[in-house]
C-alpha positions as CSV (number, residue, x, y, z in Angstrom):
1,D,67.6,115.8,8.6
2,R,68.5,112.6,11.0
3,A,64.7,111.7,11.5
4,G,63.5,108.4,9.7
5,G,61.7,105.1,10.1
6,R,60.4,101.7,8.9
7,A,57.2,99.5,8.5
8,E,56.8,95.6,7.8
9,R,54.2,96.8,5.9
10,I,52.6,100.2,3.8
11,D,49.1,100.3,2.5
12,V,47.8,102.9,0.3
13,L,44.1,104.0,1.7
14,G,43.6,106.3,-0.7
15,Q,44.6,110.1,-1.9
16,Q,47.7,111.2,0.3
17,R,46.4,108.6,3.1
18,L,48.7,105.6,3.8
19,A,48.9,103.2,6.6
20,A,52.1,101.7,8.0
21,T,52.1,98.2,10.2
22,Q,54.6,97.5,12.9
23,A,56.2,101.0,12.5
24,L,59.0,102.7,14.0
25,Y,60.0,106.2,13.9
26,T,63.2,108.2,15.5
27,S,64.8,111.5,15.3
28,C,68.1,110.0,16.9
29,P,70.8,108.6,14.3
30,R,72.6,105.3,15.1
31,D,75.6,105.0,16.2
32,G,76.9,102.0,14.9
33,S,76.1,100.0,18.4
34,G,72.5,99.3,17.2
35,D,69.1,100.7,17.4
36,P,68.7,104.4,17.8
37,A,69.0,105.6,21.7
38,W,65.1,106.4,21.5
39,M,62.3,104.8,19.0
40,L,58.3,105.5,19.0
41,T,57.1,102.3,17.8
42,A,53.4,101.8,16.8
43,R,51.1,98.5,16.2
44,R,49.7,100.5,13.1
45,V,50.4,104.3,12.3
46,E,47.5,106.3,9.6
47,L,48.8,109.3,8.2
48,D,46.8,111.5,6.4
49,L,49.1,114.1,4.3
50,Q,46.7,116.1,3.4
51,A,45.2,117.0,6.4
52,Q,48.5,116.4,8.0
53,E,47.9,114.2,10.6
54,G,49.0,111.1,11.7
55,V,47.4,108.7,13.9
56,A,49.3,105.9,16.0
57,E,47.5,103.0,17.5
58,G,49.4,100.9,20.1
59,A,52.1,103.3,20.4
60,R,55.0,102.8,22.8
61,L,58.1,105.0,23.6
62,E,61.0,103.4,24.0
63,F,64.4,104.8,25.4
64,L,67.9,102.6,25.3
65,G,64.9,99.6,25.1
66,V,63.1,100.9,28.2
67,P,59.5,101.5,27.4
68,L,58.5,105.2,28.9
69,L,55.3,105.5,28.0
70,V,52.4,103.3,26.2
71,W,49.4,104.5,24.8
72,P,46.6,102.7,22.9
73,R,45.7,105.8,20.7
74,L,47.5,109.2,19.6
75,S,47.6,111.5,17.1
76,F,50.4,113.7,16.2
77,P,51.6,116.3,13.4
78,T,53.1,115.5,10.1
79,S,54.1,118.9,9.3
80,D,55.1,122.2,10.9
81,A,51.3,123.6,10.6
82,R,49.8,124.3,13.9
83,R,47.5,121.5,15.0
84,S,47.0,120.0,18.3
85,G,48.8,116.7,19.1
86,W,51.3,115.0,20.8
87,L,55.2,116.6,20.5
88,P,58.4,114.8,19.8
89,P,59.7,114.2,23.5
90,N,62.5,115.9,25.1
91,I,65.0,113.4,26.6
92,N,67.6,114.8,29.4
93,L,70.3,113.0,31.8
94,D,71.2,115.6,34.8
95,S,73.2,114.4,37.2
96,R,70.6,115.7,40.2
97,S,67.5,115.0,38.7
98,G,68.7,111.9,37.0
99,F,67.0,110.4,33.1
100,E,64.0,112.8,32.1
101,V,61.7,112.5,29.5
102,A,59.5,115.7,28.5
103,V,56.5,114.5,26.9
104,P,54.6,117.7,25.3
105,Y,51.0,117.9,24.3
106,Y,50.1,121.0,21.9
107,Y,46.6,122.2,22.0
108,N,46.0,124.5,19.1
109,L,43.3,127.1,20.8
110,A,43.1,129.5,17.7
111,P,45.4,131.2,15.3
112,N,46.4,133.5,18.0
113,R,46.5,131.4,20.8
114,D,48.1,127.7,22.0
115,Y,48.4,125.8,24.8
116,T,50.9,123.4,25.5
117,L,50.9,120.4,28.6
118,T,53.9,118.8,29.6
119,T,54.4,115.9,31.7
120,T,58.0,115.4,32.6
121,P,59.3,112.0,34.7
122,M,62.4,112.4,36.7
123,T,63.7,109.1,37.9
124,Q,65.4,111.0,40.8
125,R,62.6,113.3,41.9
126,G,59.5,113.2,40.9
127,V,56.8,114.0,38.0
128,M,56.9,117.6,36.8
129,F,53.6,119.1,35.2
130,S,54.4,122.1,33.3
131,N,51.4,124.1,31.8
132,E,52.1,127.3,28.8
133,F,49.7,129.2,27.5
134,R,50.7,131.9,24.6
135,Y,48.7,134.8,23.0
136,L,49.0,137.2,20.4
137,E,46.6,139.9,20.1
138,R,45.9,143.4,18.1
139,L,43.9,146.1,19.2
140,D,44.3,147.5,15.6
141,P,46.7,146.4,12.8
142,S,49.4,148.6,13.9
143,K,49.5,147.5,17.8
144,P,49.9,143.9,18.8
145,F,50.5,142.8,22.1
146,A,51.9,138.8,23.1
147,G,52.9,137.5,26.0
148,A,52.8,133.8,27.7
149,A,52.3,132.5,31.4
150,V,54.0,128.9,32.2
151,F,53.1,127.1,35.2
152,E,55.2,124.3,36.5
153,F,54.0,122.1,39.8
154,M,55.7,118.9,41.0
155,P,53.7,117.5,43.7
156,A,56.4,115.5,45.7
157,D,60.4,116.0,45.0
158,E,62.2,113.0,46.7
159,L,65.2,115.1,47.0
160,R,64.0,118.2,48.3
161,K,61.1,116.3,50.2
162,S,58.5,118.9,49.4
163,S,56.4,120.1,46.7
164,R,58.0,122.5,44.2
165,W,56.1,124.7,41.8
166,G,57.1,127.7,39.6
167,L,55.4,130.4,37.9
168,S,56.7,133.2,34.7
169,V,54.3,135.3,33.2
170,Q,55.3,137.6,30.6
171,H,53.4,140.6,28.5
172,N,54.8,143.0,25.8
173,G,52.5,145.3,23.7
174,W,50.4,148.6,23.7
175,A,48.2,149.8,26.8
176,D,45.2,150.9,24.7
177,E,44.5,151.3,21.0
178,K,44.0,155.3,21.4
179,S,47.4,156.2,23.2
180,N,51.2,155.7,22.5
181,L,51.9,153.6,25.6
182,M,53.9,150.6,25.8
183,L,53.3,147.7,29.0
184,S,55.9,145.5,29.8
185,M,55.5,143.1,32.3
186,D,57.5,139.9,33.6
187,V,57.0,138.1,36.7
188,N,58.5,135.0,38.2
189,L,57.9,133.8,41.4
190,V,58.8,130.4,42.8
191,S,58.4,128.0,45.8
192,D,61.8,128.1,47.4
193,N,65.1,129.1,46.5
194,N,66.6,126.7,45.0
195,Y,63.8,126.5,42.1
196,W,66.4,128.2,40.1
197,S,69.0,125.5,40.4
198,D,67.3,122.9,40.2
199,F,64.7,123.9,37.3
200,T,65.6,125.8,34.4
201,S,62.3,125.6,32.2
202,V,60.6,128.0,34.1
203,S,62.8,130.7,33.3
204,N,63.7,129.7,29.9
205,S,59.6,129.4,28.9
206,R,59.4,129.0,25.0
207,S,57.6,132.9,25.2
208,E,59.6,134.3,22.5
209,E,58.0,131.7,20.1
210,H,54.7,133.8,19.7
211,T,51.8,132.2,17.8
212,S,50.8,134.3,15.0
213,E,47.9,135.4,12.9
């Protein structure tokens, strides 16, 4: 695991509770030239290991020393357990869209449903807003059905001089609890013919990572 961090001071607040002052976290290793490419810093971070939750105050996300996101207070999970909170950002550099930083917030709606809202600023295009809803249901213990819906919207694409959107709806499972009829649906709609070459997130949605009961 390449993730790590440091802090000026760490205080033990109680059983399985810690507080770090002037903390830094990154999952990007050093390349020998100085600081890692991207870092998340905070004035104070409290970790509740039992609740598997962290809270950062005065949080700041930087890439190559440039601040991309400043937030007064945010929560994040400290383990792989399903929990609402900010997820690690996804950073990409594209020859047409420019520098991209996808910042997702995950909502754990239920043991079998979740929703992720991702804001992605692109230096040469604008800001993309992505919404993904996933579900896993059961008509009975032997007949599950699952699906996902993804909707993306960019109000103003500076390169194409228009608004852009993409929609993907996928569903697979049993039609009803009495018959053996299976139902499969895969619908993909976009605002224009160039969408597939400009953006790939709708067609490569995370629908295969269905929630589990």
